[in-house]
MARVO-696622 format. One record per residue: residue number from 1; residue in one letter; chain; y, x, z of N, C-alpha, C in turn. Coordinates in nm, 2 decimals. Each point is the difference from the previous one (the first is absolute). Layout:
REM MARVO-696622
@guvo NUM	rovex A	fivo A	n.Y Y	n.X X	n.Z Z	ca.Y Y	ca.X X	ca.Z Z	c.Y Y	c.X X	c.Z Z
...
REM end
This chain:
REM MARVO-696622
@guvo 1	rovex M	fivo A	n.Y -0.71	n.X 0.50	n.Z -1.92	ca.Y 0.08	ca.X 0.06	ca.Z 0.11	c.Y 0.01	c.X -0.10	c.Z 0.11
@guvo 2	rovex P	fivo A	n.Y -0.03	n.X 0.04	n.Z 0.13	ca.Y 0.01	ca.X -0.10	ca.Z 0.11	c.Y 0.14	c.X -0.04	c.Z 0.03
@guvo 3	rovex L	fivo A	n.Y 0.02	n.X -0.12	n.Z 0.05	ca.Y 0.13	ca.X -0.05	ca.Z 0.04	c.Y 0.04	c.X 0.07	c.Z 0.12
@guvo 4	rovex Q	fivo A	n.Y 0.13	n.X 0.00	n.Z 0.02	ca.Y 0.06	ca.X 0.06	ca.Z 0.12	c.Y 0.01	c.X -0.11	c.Z 0.11
@guvo 5	rovex N	fivo A	n.Y -0.11	n.X -0.02	n.Z 0.07	ca.Y -0.01	ca.X -0.10	ca.Z 0.10	c.Y -0.09	c.X 0.03	c.Z 0.12
@guvo 6	rovex R	fivo A	n.Y -0.03	n.X 0.13	n.Z 0.02	ca.Y -0.08	ca.X 0.05	ca.Z 0.11	c.Y 0.09	c.X 0.05	c.Z 0.11
@guvo 7	rovex V	fivo A	n.Y -0.01	n.X -0.05	n.Z 0.12	ca.Y 0.09	ca.X 0.04	ca.Z 0.11	c.Y -0.07	c.X 0.11	c.Z 0.08
@guvo 8	rovex T	fivo A	n.Y 0.08	n.X 0.11	n.Z 0.03	ca.Y -0.05	ca.X 0.11	ca.Z 0.08	c.Y 0.03	c.X -0.03	c.Z 0.15
@guvo 9	rovex P	fivo A	n.Y -0.06	n.X 0.08	n.Z 0.09	ca.Y 0.03	ca.X -0.02	ca.Z 0.14	c.Y 0.14	c.X 0.02	c.Z 0.03
@guvo 10	rovex Y	fivo A	n.Y 0.08	n.X 0.07	n.Z -0.08	ca.Y 0.14	ca.X 0.03	ca.Z 0.02	c.Y 0.09	c.X -0.11	c.Z -0.06
@guvo 11	rovex S	fivo A	n.Y -0.06	n.X -0.10	n.Z -0.05	ca.Y 0.07	ca.X -0.12	ca.Z -0.05	c.Y 0.05	c.X 0.02	c.Z -0.14
@guvo 12	rovex S	fivo A	n.Y -0.03	n.X 0.11	n.Z -0.07	ca.Y 0.05	ca.X 0.01	ca.Z -0.14	c.Y -0.11	c.X -0.06	c.Z -0.09
@guvo 13	rovex I	fivo A	n.Y 0.05	n.X -0.03	n.Z -0.12	ca.Y -0.09	ca.X -0.08	ca.Z -0.09	c.Y -0.02	c.X 0.10	c.Z -0.12
@guvo 14	rovex E	fivo A	n.Y -0.13	n.X 0.01	n.Z -0.04	ca.Y -0.04	ca.X 0.10	ca.Z -0.11	c.Y -0.10	c.X -0.06	c.Z -0.08
@guvo 15	rovex A	fivo A	n.Y -0.02	n.X 0.06	n.Z -0.12	ca.Y -0.11	ca.X -0.04	ca.Z -0.09	c.Y -0.13	c.X 0.08	c.Z 0.04
@guvo 16	rovex N	fivo A	n.Y -0.11	n.X -0.08	n.Z 0.02	ca.Y -0.12	ca.X 0.06	ca.Z 0.04	c.Y -0.11	c.X -0.09	c.Z -0.05
@guvo 17	rovex P	fivo A	n.Y -0.10	n.X 0.06	n.Z -0.07	ca.Y -0.11	ca.X -0.09	ca.Z -0.06	c.Y -0.10	c.X -0.05	c.Z 0.10
@guvo 18	rovex A	fivo A	n.Y 0.00	n.X 0.05	n.Z 0.12	ca.Y -0.09	ca.X -0.05	ca.Z 0.10	c.Y 0.02	c.X -0.15	c.Z 0.04
@guvo 19	rovex R	fivo A	n.Y -0.11	n.X -0.07	n.Z 0.03	ca.Y 0.01	ca.X -0.14	ca.Z 0.03	c.Y 0.05	c.X -0.01	c.Z 0.15
@guvo 20	rovex G	fivo A	n.Y 0.08	n.X -0.11	n.Z 0.02	ca.Y 0.05	ca.X -0.02	ca.Z 0.14	c.Y -0.10	c.X -0.09	c.Z 0.08
@guvo 21	rovex L	fivo A	n.Y 0.01	n.X 0.01	n.Z 0.13	ca.Y -0.08	ca.X -0.08	ca.Z 0.09	c.Y 0.08	c.X -0.13	c.Z 0.04
@guvo 22	rovex L	fivo A	n.Y 0.13	n.X 0.02	n.Z 0.01	ca.Y 0.09	ca.X -0.11	ca.Z 0.04	c.Y 0.11	c.X -0.01	c.Z -0.10
@guvo 23	rovex M	fivo A	n.Y 0.07	n.X -0.12	n.Z 0.00	ca.Y 0.11	ca.X -0.02	ca.Z -0.09	c.Y 0.13	c.X -0.02	c.Z 0.09
@guvo 24	rovex G	fivo A	n.Y 0.11	n.X 0.04	n.Z -0.05	ca.Y 0.13	ca.X -0.02	ca.Z 0.08	c.Y 0.10	c.X -0.06	c.Z -0.09
@guvo 25	rovex N	fivo A	n.Y 0.12	n.X -0.03	n.Z 0.06	ca.Y 0.11	ca.X -0.06	ca.Z -0.07	c.Y 0.13	c.X 0.04	c.Z 0.06
@guvo 26	rovex R	fivo A	n.Y 0.10	n.X 0.04	n.Z -0.08	ca.Y 0.13	ca.X 0.03	ca.Z 0.05	c.Y 0.11	c.X -0.07	c.Z -0.09
@guvo 27	rovex G	fivo A	n.Y -0.05	n.X -0.10	n.Z -0.08	ca.Y 0.09	ca.X -0.07	ca.Z -0.09	c.Y -0.01	c.X 0.06	c.Z -0.14
@guvo 28	rovex C	fivo A	n.Y 0.09	n.X -0.04	n.Z -0.09	ca.Y -0.01	ca.X 0.05	ca.Z -0.14	c.Y 0.07	c.X 0.13	c.Z -0.01
@guvo 29	rovex L	fivo A	n.Y -0.08	n.X 0.11	n.Z -0.03	ca.Y 0.05	ca.X 0.13	ca.Z 0.00	c.Y -0.01	c.X 0.06	c.Z -0.14
@guvo 30	rovex H	fivo A	n.Y -0.04	n.X -0.08	n.Z -0.10	ca.Y -0.02	ca.X 0.05	ca.Z -0.14	c.Y 0.08	c.X -0.08	c.Z -0.10
@guvo 31	rovex D	fivo A	n.Y 0.01	n.X 0.05	n.Z -0.12	ca.Y 0.07	ca.X -0.06	ca.Z -0.11	c.Y -0.10	c.X -0.07	c.Z -0.09
@guvo 32	rovex D	fivo A	n.Y 0.05	n.X -0.06	n.Z -0.11	ca.Y -0.09	ca.X -0.07	ca.Z -0.09	c.Y -0.10	c.X 0.09	c.Z -0.08
@guvo 33	rovex Q	fivo A	n.Y 0.02	n.X 0.13	n.Z 0.00	ca.Y -0.09	ca.X 0.09	ca.Z -0.06	c.Y -0.10	c.X 0.06	c.Z 0.10
@guvo 34	rovex R	fivo A	n.Y -0.01	n.X -0.06	n.Z 0.12	ca.Y -0.09	ca.X 0.04	ca.Z 0.11	c.Y 0.03	c.X 0.14	c.Z 0.05
@guvo 35	rovex Q	fivo A	n.Y 0.12	n.X 0.04	n.Z 0.00	ca.Y 0.04	ca.X 0.13	ca.Z 0.05	c.Y 0.07	c.X -0.02	c.Z 0.13
@guvo 36	rovex L	fivo A	n.Y -0.03	n.X 0.08	n.Z 0.10	ca.Y 0.07	ca.X -0.01	ca.Z 0.13	c.Y 0.15	c.X 0.03	c.Z -0.01
@guvo 37	rovex V	fivo A	n.Y 0.08	n.X -0.09	n.Z 0.05	ca.Y 0.15	ca.X 0.03	ca.Z 0.00	c.Y 0.05	c.X 0.03	c.Z 0.14
@guvo 38	rovex S	fivo A	n.Y -0.08	n.X -0.02	n.Z 0.10	ca.Y 0.04	ca.X 0.02	ca.Z 0.14	c.Y -0.12	c.X 0.05	c.Z 0.08
@guvo 39	rovex Q	fivo A	n.Y 0.02	n.X 0.10	n.Z 0.08	ca.Y -0.10	ca.X 0.05	ca.Z 0.10	c.Y 0.01	c.X -0.08	c.Z 0.13
@guvo 40	rovex G	fivo A	n.Y 0.10	n.X -0.08	n.Z 0.01	ca.Y 0.03	ca.X -0.07	ca.Z 0.13	c.Y -0.07	c.X -0.13	c.Z 0.01
@guvo 41	rovex W	fivo A	n.Y 0.08	n.X -0.11	n.Z 0.03	ca.Y -0.05	ca.X -0.13	ca.Z 0.02	c.Y 0.10	c.X -0.10	c.Z -0.04
@guvo 42	rovex R	fivo A	n.Y -0.04	n.X -0.13	n.Z -0.01	ca.Y 0.09	ca.X -0.11	ca.Z -0.03	c.Y 0.00	c.X -0.10	c.Z 0.11
@guvo 43	rovex H	fivo A	n.Y -0.09	n.X 0.01	n.Z 0.10	ca.Y 0.00	ca.X -0.08	ca.Z 0.12	c.Y -0.06	c.X 0.07	c.Z 0.11
@guvo 44	rovex R	fivo A	n.Y 0.01	n.X -0.05	n.Z 0.12	ca.Y -0.04	ca.X 0.07	ca.Z 0.12	c.Y -0.15	c.X -0.03	c.Z 0.04
@guvo 45	rovex A	fivo A	n.Y -0.06	n.X -0.10	n.Z -0.06	ca.Y -0.13	ca.X -0.03	ca.Z 0.04	c.Y -0.11	c.X 0.08	c.Z -0.07
@guvo 46	rovex W	fivo A	n.Y -0.02	n.X 0.12	n.Z 0.04	ca.Y -0.10	ca.X 0.09	ca.Z -0.06	c.Y -0.13	c.X -0.04	c.Z 0.06
@guvo 47	rovex I	fivo A	n.Y -0.09	n.X -0.05	n.Z -0.08	ca.Y -0.13	ca.X -0.04	ca.Z 0.04	c.Y -0.11	c.X 0.08	c.Z -0.07
@guvo 48	rovex S	fivo A	n.Y -0.12	n.X 0.00	n.Z 0.06	ca.Y -0.12	ca.X 0.05	ca.Z -0.06	c.Y -0.10	c.X -0.11	c.Z -0.01
@guvo 49	rovex S	fivo A	n.Y -0.06	n.X -0.03	n.Z -0.11	ca.Y -0.09	ca.X -0.11	ca.Z -0.02	c.Y -0.13	c.X 0.05	c.Z -0.06
@guvo 50	rovex V	fivo A	n.Y -0.10	n.X -0.09	n.Z 0.01	ca.Y -0.13	ca.X 0.03	ca.Z -0.07	c.Y 0.02	c.X -0.01	c.Z -0.15
@guvo 51	rovex L	fivo A	n.Y -0.09	n.X 0.06	n.Z -0.07	ca.Y 0.02	ca.X 0.00	ca.Z -0.15	c.Y -0.03	c.X -0.14	c.Z -0.06
@guvo 52	rovex H	fivo A	n.Y -0.10	n.X -0.07	n.Z 0.06	ca.Y -0.04	ca.X -0.13	ca.Z -0.05	c.Y 0.02	c.X -0.11	c.Z 0.11
@guvo 53	rovex Y	fivo A	n.Y 0.08	n.X -0.10	n.Z -0.03	ca.Y 0.02	ca.X -0.10	ca.Z 0.10	c.Y 0.01	c.X -0.13	c.Z -0.08
@guvo 54	rovex G	fivo A	n.Y -0.10	n.X -0.08	n.Z 0.01	ca.Y 0.00	ca.X -0.13	ca.Z -0.08	c.Y -0.03	c.X 0.03	c.Z -0.15
@guvo 55	rovex P	fivo A	n.Y 0.02	n.X -0.11	n.Z -0.08	ca.Y -0.04	ca.X 0.02	ca.Z -0.14	c.Y 0.11	c.X 0.06	c.Z -0.09
@guvo 56	rovex Q	fivo A	n.Y 0.12	n.X 0.04	n.Z 0.06	ca.Y 0.11	ca.X 0.05	ca.Z -0.08	c.Y -0.04	c.X 0.14	c.Z -0.06
@guvo 57	rovex R	fivo A	n.Y 0.05	n.X 0.02	n.Z -0.12	ca.Y -0.01	ca.X 0.13	ca.Z -0.06	c.Y 0.14	c.X 0.02	c.Z -0.07
@guvo 58	rovex R	fivo A	n.Y 0.05	n.X 0.12	n.Z 0.01	ca.Y 0.13	ca.X 0.03	ca.Z -0.05	c.Y -0.01	c.X 0.12	c.Z -0.10
@guvo 59	rovex M	fivo A	n.Y 0.09	n.X -0.01	n.Z -0.10	ca.Y 0.02	ca.X 0.12	ca.Z -0.08	c.Y 0.10	c.X 0.09	c.Z 0.07
@guvo 60	rovex L	fivo A	n.Y -0.03	n.X 0.13	n.Z 0.01	ca.Y 0.09	ca.X 0.09	ca.Z 0.07	c.Y 0.13	c.X 0.01	c.Z -0.06
@guvo 61	rovex M	fivo A	n.Y 0.10	n.X 0.01	n.Z 0.09	ca.Y 0.14	ca.X 0.03	ca.Z -0.04	c.Y 0.06	c.X -0.10	c.Z -0.11
@guvo 62	rovex Q	fivo A	n.Y -0.02	n.X -0.13	n.Z 0.03	ca.Y 0.06	ca.X -0.10	ca.Z -0.09	c.Y 0.15	c.X 0.01	c.Z 0.00
@guvo 63	rovex P	fivo A	n.Y 0.07	n.X -0.02	n.Z -0.11	ca.Y 0.15	ca.X 0.00	ca.Z 0.00	c.Y 0.06	c.X -0.09	c.Z 0.11
@guvo 64	rovex R	fivo A	n.Y 0.09	n.X 0.04	n.Z 0.07	ca.Y 0.08	ca.X -0.07	ca.Z 0.10	c.Y -0.09	c.X -0.06	c.Z 0.11
@guvo 65	rovex R	fivo A	n.Y -0.12	n.X 0.06	n.Z 0.03	ca.Y -0.08	ca.X -0.04	ca.Z 0.11	c.Y -0.02	c.X 0.12	c.Z 0.09
@guvo 66	rovex Y	fivo A	n.Y -0.06	n.X -0.02	n.Z 0.12	ca.Y -0.01	ca.X 0.11	ca.Z 0.09	c.Y -0.09	c.X 0.11	c.Z -0.06
@guvo 67	rovex T	fivo A	n.Y 0.02	n.X 0.12	n.Z 0.05	ca.Y -0.08	ca.X 0.12	ca.Z -0.04	c.Y -0.12	c.X 0.01	c.Z 0.09
@guvo 68	rovex E	fivo A	n.Y -0.12	n.X -0.01	n.Z -0.06	ca.Y -0.12	ca.X 0.02	ca.Z 0.08	c.Y -0.02	c.X 0.15	c.Z 0.03
@guvo 69	rovex L	fivo A	n.Y 0.00	n.X 0.03	n.Z 0.13	ca.Y -0.02	ca.X 0.13	ca.Z 0.04	c.Y -0.14	c.X 0.02	c.Z 0.07
@guvo 70	rovex F	fivo A	n.Y -0.06	n.X 0.11	n.Z -0.01	ca.Y -0.13	ca.X 0.02	ca.Z 0.05	c.Y -0.01	c.X 0.12	c.Z 0.09
@guvo 71	rovex F	fivo A	n.Y -0.09	n.X -0.01	n.Z 0.11	ca.Y -0.02	ca.X 0.10	ca.Z 0.10	c.Y -0.14	c.X 0.05	c.Z -0.02
@guvo 72	rovex L	fivo A	n.Y -0.02	n.X 0.13	n.Z 0.00	ca.Y -0.13	ca.X 0.06	ca.Z -0.03	c.Y -0.10	c.X -0.03	c.Z 0.12
@guvo 73	rovex D	fivo A	n.Y 0.05	n.X -0.01	n.Z 0.12	ca.Y -0.09	ca.X -0.04	ca.Z 0.11	c.Y 0.08	c.X -0.08	c.Z 0.11
@guvo 74	rovex E	fivo A	n.Y -0.07	n.X -0.04	n.Z 0.10	ca.Y 0.07	ca.X -0.09	ca.Z 0.10	c.Y 0.10	c.X 0.07	c.Z 0.09
@guvo 75	rovex A	fivo A	n.Y -0.01	n.X 0.13	n.Z 0.01	ca.Y 0.09	ca.X 0.08	ca.Z 0.08	c.Y 0.13	c.X 0.02	c.Z -0.07
@guvo 76	rovex V	fivo A	n.Y 0.01	n.X 0.00	n.Z -0.13	ca.Y 0.12	ca.X 0.03	ca.Z -0.07	c.Y 0.10	c.X -0.12	c.Z 0.01
@guvo 77	rovex A	fivo A	n.Y -0.04	n.X -0.12	n.Z 0.01	ca.Y 0.09	ca.X -0.11	ca.Z 0.00	c.Y 0.09	c.X 0.00	c.Z 0.13
@guvo 78	rovex P	fivo A	n.Y -0.05	n.X 0.01	n.Z 0.12	ca.Y 0.09	ca.X 0.01	ca.Z 0.11	c.Y 0.08	c.X 0.13	c.Z 0.00
@guvo 79	rovex A	fivo A	n.Y -0.06	n.X 0.11	n.Z -0.04	ca.Y 0.07	ca.X 0.13	ca.Z -0.01	c.Y 0.12	c.X -0.02	c.Z -0.09
@guvo 80	rovex A	fivo A	n.Y -0.01	n.X -0.07	n.Z -0.11	ca.Y 0.11	ca.X -0.02	ca.Z -0.09	c.Y 0.10	c.X -0.11	c.Z 0.04
@guvo 81	rovex G	fivo A	n.Y -0.03	n.X -0.07	n.Z 0.12	ca.Y 0.09	ca.X -0.10	ca.Z 0.05	c.Y -0.03	c.X -0.14	c.Z -0.03
@guvo 82	rovex H	fivo A	n.Y -0.13	n.X -0.03	n.Z -0.04	ca.Y -0.04	ca.X -0.14	ca.Z -0.04	c.Y -0.08	c.X -0.06	c.Z 0.12
@guvo 83	rovex R	fivo A	n.Y 0.03	n.X -0.12	n.Z 0.03	ca.Y -0.08	ca.X -0.07	ca.Z 0.11	c.Y -0.10	c.X -0.09	c.Z -0.07
@guvo 84	rovex P	fivo A	n.Y -0.11	n.X -0.04	n.Z 0.07	ca.Y -0.10	ca.X -0.08	ca.Z -0.05	c.Y 0.05	c.X -0.14	c.Z -0.04
@guvo 85	rovex C	fivo A	n.Y -0.06	n.X -0.06	n.Z -0.11	ca.Y 0.04	ca.X -0.13	ca.Z -0.04	c.Y -0.06	c.X -0.10	c.Z 0.10
@guvo 86	rovex V	fivo A	n.Y 0.08	n.X -0.10	n.Z 0.04	ca.Y -0.04	ca.X -0.10	ca.Z 0.10	c.Y -0.10	c.X -0.10	c.Z -0.06
@guvo 87	rovex L	fivo A	n.Y 0.00	n.X -0.02	n.Z -0.13	ca.Y -0.09	ca.X -0.09	ca.Z -0.06	c.Y -0.14	c.X 0.05	c.Z -0.03
@guvo 88	rovex C	fivo A	n.Y 0.00	n.X 0.11	n.Z -0.07	ca.Y -0.13	ca.X 0.05	ca.Z -0.05	c.Y -0.06	c.X 0.11	c.Z 0.10
@guvo 89	rovex R	fivo A	n.Y 0.08	n.X 0.05	n.Z 0.09	ca.Y -0.05	ca.X 0.10	ca.Z 0.10	c.Y 0.03	c.X -0.04	c.Z 0.14
@guvo 90	rovex R	fivo A	n.Y -0.02	n.X -0.12	n.Z 0.03	ca.Y 0.04	ca.X -0.06	ca.Z 0.13	c.Y -0.05	c.X 0.08	c.Z 0.12
@guvo 91	rovex A	fivo A	n.Y -0.13	n.X 0.03	n.Z 0.00	ca.Y -0.05	ca.X 0.08	ca.Z 0.12	c.Y 0.07	c.X 0.13	c.Z 0.02
@guvo 92	rovex V	fivo A	n.Y 0.02	n.X 0.07	n.Z -0.11	ca.Y 0.07	ca.X 0.13	ca.Z 0.00	c.Y 0.15	c.X -0.02	c.Z 0.05
@guvo 93	rovex F	fivo A	n.Y 0.06	n.X -0.11	n.Z -0.05	ca.Y 0.14	ca.X -0.03	ca.Z 0.03	c.Y 0.01	c.X -0.03	c.Z 0.15
@guvo 94	rovex E	fivo A	n.Y -0.10	n.X -0.07	n.Z 0.06	ca.Y 0.01	ca.X -0.03	ca.Z 0.14	c.Y -0.02	c.X 0.12	c.Z 0.09
@guvo 95	rovex R	fivo A	n.Y -0.09	n.X 0.09	n.Z -0.05	ca.Y -0.02	ca.X 0.13	ca.Z 0.08	c.Y 0.13	c.X 0.08	c.Z -0.01
@guvo 96	rovex F	fivo A	n.Y 0.06	n.X 0.00	n.Z -0.12	ca.Y 0.13	ca.X 0.07	ca.Z -0.02	c.Y 0.11	c.X -0.05	c.Z 0.09
@guvo 97	rovex C	fivo A	n.Y 0.01	n.X -0.13	n.Z 0.01	ca.Y 0.10	ca.X -0.06	ca.Z 0.09	c.Y -0.03	c.X 0.02	c.Z 0.15
@guvo 98	rovex T	fivo A	n.Y -0.13	n.X -0.01	n.Z 0.03	ca.Y -0.03	ca.X 0.03	ca.Z 0.14	c.Y 0.03	c.X 0.14	c.Z 0.04
@guvo 99	rovex A	fivo A	n.Y -0.02	n.X 0.10	n.Z -0.09	ca.Y 0.04	ca.X 0.14	ca.Z 0.03	c.Y 0.15	c.X 0.01	c.Z 0.01
@guvo 100	rovex L	fivo A	n.Y 0.08	n.X -0.07	n.Z -0.08	ca.Y 0.14	ca.X 0.00	ca.Z 0.01	c.Y 0.06	c.X -0.08	c.Z 0.12
@guvo 101	rovex F	fivo A	n.Y -0.06	n.X -0.11	n.Z 0.02	ca.Y 0.05	ca.X -0.09	ca.Z 0.11	c.Y -0.11	c.X -0.02	c.Z 0.10
@guvo 102	rovex P	fivo A	n.Y -0.04	n.X 0.09	n.Z 0.08	ca.Y -0.12	ca.X -0.01	ca.Z 0.09	c.Y 0.01	c.X -0.11	c.Z 0.10
@guvo 103	rovex K	fivo A	n.Y 0.12	n.X -0.03	n.Z 0.05	ca.Y 0.02	ca.X -0.10	ca.Z 0.10	c.Y 0.02	c.X -0.14	c.Z -0.05
@guvo 104	rovex N	fivo A	n.Y 0.01	n.X -0.02	n.Z -0.13	ca.Y 0.03	ca.X -0.13	ca.Z -0.05	c.Y -0.12	c.X -0.05	c.Z -0.08
@guvo 105	rovex R	fivo A	n.Y -0.02	n.X -0.13	n.Z -0.01	ca.Y -0.10	ca.X -0.06	ca.Z -0.08	c.Y 0.05	c.X 0.00	c.Z -0.15
@guvo 106	rovex V	fivo A	n.Y -0.08	n.X 0.02	n.Z -0.09	ca.Y 0.04	ca.X 0.00	ca.Z -0.14	c.Y 0.02	c.X -0.15	c.Z -0.04
@guvo 107	rovex R	fivo A	n.Y 0.12	n.X -0.03	n.Z -0.04	ca.Y 0.03	ca.X -0.14	ca.Z -0.05	c.Y 0.01	c.X 0.00	c.Z -0.15
@guvo 108	rovex R	fivo A	n.Y -0.05	n.X -0.09	n.Z -0.06	ca.Y -0.02	ca.X 0.00	ca.Z -0.14	c.Y 0.14	c.X 0.01	c.Z -0.08
@guvo 109	rovex H	fivo A	n.Y 0.10	n.X -0.08	n.Z 0.05	ca.Y 0.13	ca.X 0.00	ca.Z -0.08	c.Y 0.10	c.X 0.10	c.Z 0.05
@guvo 110	rovex T	fivo A	n.Y -0.01	n.X 0.04	n.Z 0.13	ca.Y 0.11	ca.X 0.08	ca.Z 0.05	c.Y -0.04	c.X 0.15	c.Z -0.01
@guvo 111	rovex S	fivo A	n.Y -0.13	n.X 0.03	n.Z 0.00	ca.Y -0.04	ca.X 0.14	ca.Z 0.01	c.Y 0.05	c.X 0.08	c.Z -0.12
@guvo 112	rovex T	fivo A	n.Y -0.02	n.X -0.06	n.Z -0.12	ca.Y 0.04	ca.X 0.07	ca.Z -0.12	c.Y 0.15	c.X 0.02	c.Z -0.01
@guvo 113	rovex Q	fivo A	n.Y 0.08	n.X -0.10	n.Z 0.04	ca.Y 0.14	ca.X 0.01	ca.Z 0.00	c.Y 0.05	c.X 0.10	c.Z 0.10
@guvo 114	rovex R	fivo A	n.Y -0.05	n.X -0.01	n.Z 0.12	ca.Y 0.03	ca.X 0.10	ca.Z 0.10	c.Y -0.03	c.X 0.14	c.Z -0.04
@guvo 115	rovex C	fivo A	n.Y -0.12	n.X 0.01	n.Z -0.05	ca.Y -0.05	ca.X 0.13	ca.Z -0.04	c.Y 0.09	c.X 0.06	c.Z -0.11
@guvo 116	rovex M	fivo A	n.Y 0.04	n.X -0.07	n.Z -0.10	ca.Y 0.08	ca.X 0.05	ca.Z -0.11	c.Y 0.14	c.X 0.03	c.Z 0.05
@guvo 117	rovex R	fivo A	n.Y 0.06	n.X -0.09	n.Z 0.09	ca.Y 0.14	ca.X 0.01	ca.Z 0.04	c.Y 0.02	c.X 0.11	c.Z 0.10
@guvo 118	rovex N	fivo A	n.Y -0.09	n.X 0.01	n.Z 0.10	ca.Y 0.02	ca.X 0.09	ca.Z 0.12	c.Y -0.08	c.X 0.13	c.Z 0.00
@guvo 119	rovex V	fivo A	n.Y -0.13	n.X -0.02	n.Z 0.01	ca.Y -0.09	ca.X 0.11	ca.Z 0.03	c.Y -0.04	c.X 0.08	c.Z -0.12
@guvo 120	rovex W	fivo A	n.Y -0.04	n.X -0.06	n.Z -0.11	ca.Y -0.05	ca.X 0.07	ca.Z -0.11	c.Y 0.10	c.X 0.11	c.Z -0.06
@guvo 121	rovex P	fivo A	n.Y 0.13	n.X -0.03	n.Z -0.02	ca.Y 0.08	ca.X 0.11	ca.Z -0.05	c.Y 0.01	c.X 0.12	c.Z 0.09
@guvo 122	rovex A	fivo A	n.Y 0.00	n.X -0.02	n.Z 0.13	ca.Y 0.00	ca.X 0.11	ca.Z 0.10	c.Y -0.14	c.X 0.08	c.Z -0.01
@guvo 123	rovex F	fivo A	n.Y -0.11	n.X -0.08	n.Z -0.02	ca.Y -0.13	ca.X 0.06	ca.Z -0.01	c.Y -0.01	c.X 0.09	c.Z -0.12
@guvo 124	rovex V	fivo A	n.Y 0.05	n.X -0.05	n.Z -0.11	ca.Y 0.00	ca.X 0.08	ca.Z -0.13	c.Y 0.09	c.X 0.12	c.Z 0.01
@guvo 125	rovex A	fivo A	n.Y 0.11	n.X -0.01	n.Z 0.07	ca.Y 0.09	ca.X 0.11	ca.Z 0.01	c.Y -0.05	c.X 0.10	c.Z 0.10
@guvo 126	rovex G	fivo A	n.Y -0.10	n.X -0.02	n.Z 0.07	ca.Y -0.06	ca.X 0.09	ca.Z 0.10	c.Y 0.06	c.X -0.01	c.Z 0.13
@guvo 127	rovex V	fivo A	n.Y 0.08	n.X -0.10	n.Z 0.03	ca.Y 0.06	ca.X -0.02	ca.Z 0.13	c.Y -0.11	c.X -0.04	c.Z 0.11
@guvo 128	rovex L	fivo A	n.Y -0.09	n.X -0.09	n.Z -0.04	ca.Y -0.10	ca.X -0.04	ca.Z 0.09	c.Y -0.13	c.X 0.08	c.Z -0.02
@guvo 129	rovex E	fivo A	n.Y -0.07	n.X 0.02	n.Z 0.11	ca.Y -0.13	ca.X 0.08	ca.Z -0.01	c.Y -0.11	c.X -0.08	c.Z 0.05
REM end
């Protein structure tokens, strides 16, 4: 039986045997039996990352660790409210910030903080177009 860790474009999390194209993170949303206990989030930094970055390999849904979430394609991640990871998807992140802040240069340390604090919540809520 597949784990409940596939994110839909509507931000809900469901069990789906299909492989994901990107991985996401909303904090630890599961219990020690690898069952989802929350459909929400544990932190505000919703990111979408590549599946393989460096030599690390993780066992899915480790107890008291973040819940690995998967997106079926690249369009689902932003539709579900996840921004690109600044480390493993740098070029996509810069295009994302340029679209949100067209008059400002992307700054490595301030763009993520500003994005999470000010613009991204309004974007997800549908206030910005």
